[in-house]
C-alpha positions as CSV (number, residue, x, y, z in Angstrom):
1,M,21.3,198.0,42.4
2,L,22.3,194.6,42.1
3,T,21.0,193.9,38.3
4,D,22.0,195.5,35.5
5,T,18.6,196.7,34.1
6,A,19.9,199.3,31.4
7,R,19.1,196.9,28.5
8,S,15.8,195.5,29.6
9,P,12.7,197.1,28.2
10,Q,10.7,196.2,31.3
11,A,12.7,198.2,33.6
12,G,11.2,201.5,34.9
13,A,14.7,202.4,36.7
14,W,18.4,202.3,35.5
15,P,21.4,202.5,37.7
16,L,23.7,205.7,37.5
17,E,27.2,205.2,35.8
18,F,29.6,205.6,39.2
19,E,31.8,207.6,37.2
20,K,29.2,210.1,36.3
21,I,28.2,210.9,39.6
22,T,29.6,214.1,41.4
23,Q,28.6,216.1,44.3
24,E,29.7,219.9,43.1
25,E,28.5,221.6,46.4
26,G,26.0,221.3,49.5
27,F,25.5,218.7,52.1
28,W,26.5,215.6,50.2
29,K,29.8,217.3,49.2
30,D,30.2,218.2,52.7
31,V,29.6,214.7,53.8
32,T,31.7,213.1,50.9
33,R,35.0,215.5,51.8
34,R,34.2,214.8,55.9
35,N,34.2,211.1,54.8
36,A,37.4,211.2,53.2
37,R,39.4,213.5,55.5
38,K,38.2,211.8,59.0
39,T,35.8,208.8,58.7
40,I,37.6,206.7,56.4
41,V,41.1,207.3,58.0
42,Q,39.7,206.8,61.6
43,L,38.0,203.6,60.7
44,Q,41.1,202.2,58.9
45,K,43.3,203.1,61.8
46,M,40.7,201.0,64.1
47,F,40.6,198.1,61.8
48,E,44.6,197.8,61.7
49,A,44.7,198.4,65.6
50,V,45.2,195.0,67.1
51,D,43.9,196.0,70.5
52,I,41.0,197.7,69.2
53,S,39.2,195.3,66.6
54,H,41.8,192.9,65.6
55,V,40.1,192.7,62.3
56,V,43.1,193.0,59.7
57,E,45.3,191.1,62.2
58,N,42.6,188.2,61.9
59,F,43.2,188.3,57.9
60,R,47.0,188.1,58.6
61,I,46.6,185.1,60.9
62,C,44.2,183.3,58.3
63,A,46.4,184.0,55.5
64,G,49.5,182.6,57.6
65,E,51.6,186.1,58.0
66,S,50.7,186.4,61.5
67,E,51.1,184.0,64.7
68,G,47.9,184.0,67.0
69,S,44.4,183.0,67.2
70,F,41.3,184.9,66.2
71,A,40.1,187.8,68.2
72,G,37.5,190.5,68.1
73,T,33.9,190.1,67.0
74,D,32.3,187.7,64.8
75,F,31.1,190.3,62.4
76,G,34.3,192.5,62.0
77,D,35.3,191.1,58.7
78,G,31.5,192.2,57.4
79,D,32.5,195.7,59.2
80,F,35.7,195.9,57.2
81,Y,34.2,195.0,54.0
82,K,31.5,197.5,54.5
83,W,34.2,200.1,55.0
84,M,36.1,198.9,52.1
85,E,33.3,199.5,49.8
86,S,33.3,203.1,51.3
87,A,36.9,203.4,51.1
88,I,36.9,202.3,47.5
89,Y,34.1,204.9,46.7
90,T,36.1,207.8,48.4
91,A,39.2,206.8,46.6
92,Y,37.6,206.8,43.5
93,Q,35.8,210.3,44.0
94,T,38.7,212.1,45.6
95,D,41.5,210.5,43.2
96,N,43.4,209.4,46.3
97,Q,46.0,207.1,44.9
98,L,47.5,206.2,48.2
99,L,44.3,204.9,49.5
100,K,43.6,203.0,46.2
101,D,47.0,201.6,46.8
102,E,46.2,200.7,50.3
103,I,42.9,199.0,49.2
104,E,44.6,196.7,46.7
105,K,46.9,195.5,49.6
106,Y,43.7,194.6,51.6
107,I,42.3,193.0,48.5
108,D,45.5,190.8,48.1
109,L,45.4,189.9,51.9
110,I,42.0,188.7,51.8
111,G,42.6,186.7,48.8
112,R,45.7,185.1,50.7
113,A,43.6,184.4,53.8
114,Q,40.7,182.7,51.6
115,Q,40.4,178.7,52.0
116,P,40.5,176.8,48.8
117,D,36.7,176.7,48.8
118,G,36.3,180.6,48.6
119,Y,35.5,180.9,52.5
């Protein structure tokens, strides 16, 4: 939900608090476990691979930390942001400090790659 309606007397639905959502067993627990062990890891490798996606390398180029020019798809950064959202959720659901630290490094890199106008 994009808008916090928790205090609105007109709202008929309210967002759940992220920290209170858990999967104890069953389908979603299995999906979360597989996502943490396989999907997040594999997609991170792909985004880091210059010969596969060039996505993280494009951020490094924009930040002035690597030489080269843009490569890959025009929507690679959007896919990376979607991966980050999933990785953040997974890192906090599984208390994976290593993944949390890697995400922080990506956030810093994206900040360094931004232009002064925020683009």
